[in-house]
N, C-alpha and C positions, 0 to 999 in steps of 0.2 A: 504493500500500500504506500509506504513512504517513497519507494522508488517511483511509483506512478505519479504521486503528488509533485515530486521534484521535476519529473519530465513535463508535466503540464505547465508549471511555473516557468521552467527554463525554455519552453517552446517559443516564448516571445523573443524575437530577434532584437538586436540593439536598435534603439530608436523607434521601436514599434510597441505601442501600449494597447492596441486593439486588434483582435483577430476574430474571424468568423469561427464558430465552433467546429465546423468541418475541417478548416485549415489547422486549427489548434490540435484536433485529434490526429491529423496526418503528421504534423510536425512532431508531436509527442510519441508517435508510433503506437497509438492506442485505438481500439475500436470506438466508433462514434458513441455508442451507448455508455461505455466506460468513461469516456471523456465527459459526457454530459452529466453523469452522476457525480464525478469528482468536481466539476465546475460548480454544480449546485451546492455541494457540501462546503467547498472553499468559499463560496459566496456568502454562506450563512455566517462565516467568521470574518467577513470583510476582506479576505485576501484576494478575491476576484470579484468582479461585478458582471452580472449577466444582463445584457441590454436587449433592446428590441431587434428583431430580425436575426437572432442567433449570434449577435456580437458578444464578445467577451473581452473585458479589459482588466488590467492589473488594478487591485484595490488599494485605497489609501492606507488601509490597515497594514498591508505588507510593507509599504514605505515607512510607516511609523515604527513598526517593530524592528526593521533592519537598521534604521538610523538611530533609534533609541539605544540599541544594544550592540551596535557595531564596534568591533575592536579598533576600528580606524577613527572613531570619533575623537578620542583624545589626541591622536596624531594630527588630525586636521585642525583641531582647536589650537594645538601648540604651534603648528606651522603657519597658520593663516597670517598673523602679523608680519612675519618675515617674508612671506610670499607677496604680501601687499607692498611692502617696502621695495622689494626687487622689481616688481611690476611698475611701480611709480617711477623708478629710475630708468628702466629700460623701455617702458611702454610696449612690451612684447609679452608673449605667452610664458607663463610660469606653471610648472606642473609638479605634482607630488605622487610618487609611486611606491608600491611595496612589491616584494617578490612573492609570486604565487605559482609554485611549480617551476616551470621553465619559461614563465612569462612575467612581464612587468604589468601589474594591475594598477591603473591610475585611480587614485582616490580623491584627488582634488585638482582643479585647473583654474587659473585666472587668465583672462584674455580681454583685450580691448578692441574696439573698432579700429581697423587699420593694421592690426597685427598680421604677421605672416600666417600662412596655413599651418594648422597643427592637427595632426591625426590622433593625438592623445586625447581621448574623451573620458570624462568621469565615468567610472565603472567599465571602461574599455581596457582592452589588453593589447600588448604588442610583444612579439617574441623577443627574447633577450638580445639576440644578435642584430636586430634592426632598430634598437632603441638605446640611446645614450643612457637613459635611466636604467634599463635592463643590464647594460654592461657595468654601470657603477655599482649596482646591487650585487651582481654575480661576482665581480672582482673582489668583493670584500665578504665572501662567504668562506666557510671552512674548506680546506683543500679537498676533503672527501666529497663535499657537495659539488665542487667544481669538476672533480674527476668524473663523477657520475654523470654530470651534465654533458661534458665533452664526449664521453663514451657513447652516449645515445644521440648526440647532435647530428642532425641532417638539415641542410638548407633546401627547401623545396624549389627555390629559384636557381639553385646550383651556382650561386655567386660567391659563397663563403665556405671555405673548408674548415675542418676542425682545427688544423694547425694555425690558420689565419686567425681564427677566433681565439685560440689560446694566446696568441701574440697580442691581440686587442685587450684581453683581460689582464695580461701581465702589464701592459702599458698603463692601463687604467689604475691598477693597484699601485704601481710605482709613482705615477703622477698625482694620484689622489682625486682624479676626475676622469670622466669618459667623454669622448666627443665623436660625433658621426656627422659627416657632411653629405647632403644630397642623397641619402639612402632611400627615404620614403618620398620626400619632395626635393626635386633637384635644386631648388633655390633657397633651401633652409639648412641651418646648422643646429644640431642638438648638442647641448652641453649639460652634463649632470654630475652631481657630487653625492657621495653617500652620507646619510645620517647614521652615525656610528653609536654602538652601545659600549659598555665598559670593556668588552673583549675586543673592541675594534672591528666588530662585525656589523654589516649594514642592516639596519632595520627598515630603512626607507631611502629614497633617492629624491633629491630636489633638483629640478632641471629647468632649463629655458630653451626656447626655440626662437632663433633670430635669423634675419636674412644673412645670406652668405657674405654679402658686401659689408655687413656691420659687425663682423666677428672681431671682438677685442678680448682675447683670452686673458691678457695680463690684467684686465679690469674685471671681467666677468667671473673668473674662477675664484679669486679671493673673496668677492662679494657673496658668491654662493657658499663657499666654505665657511665663512663667518656666520651666515644664516643657518647652515646645517648644524654647526656647533650650538647655536642658540636653541634650535629645535630640540636637539639632544638634551641640553640642560633642562629645558622646560619639561620634557617627558620624564627625565630623571627626578626632578623636584616633585613632580606629581606622583611619582612611584608607579608610572605606567609603562616605563621603557621595556620591562620584561614581557609585556603583552605581545611585543613584536619581536619575533625570533626568526632565525634563519631557517632554511629548509633542510636542516640536518636530519629530520625524521622521515624524509621522503623515502 
């Protein structure tokens, strides 16, 4: 039953909050009658809303529960003042990510009109090797985690080998920041630094996306590193830093 409930809720693709019941059942891989029964039960708890014409939307209760109890809430609250400061100075995109499996999961993003394109969406994911945030996170994980990641790594696009990725991670660990130019968008440059815990392992990554022509690493990196240390201190003072751990248990 739990598996089916998760499949129903996870069937909504990114950016889509309303589906027809028939499409929802198909995406969840469930018989229409089973999907209908689950939607009705979930709607009774406010997790879904059943509308006219067989439409189904995500319920506000789901948003409430996720945000009220999310382990990223303290992280976002600690990071927001620093992210706002950086955005005010750069007038460009600022994002915050955590490592989930072999992907960077973005938990917060600030942007302004006129900012460059940024594919990092809140609650969106990017593979580690195509994201400066992902590289910053993975480069400061335990060696055992990095080894496991590299052993299973494949690039569907065939552009990056495991050895090239190993070199990128080594460079990011040595420099204290990760950078990727034109990987997702040819006109943008992503730069990210890790937010470290007491063991010098990354619990989050703070990053910016700027136009290629405006890259000023000598100014950007120190500002990001100062902000990342501030976020780490705020989390430590609040006693919540231990909520964010590496993927050692994968």
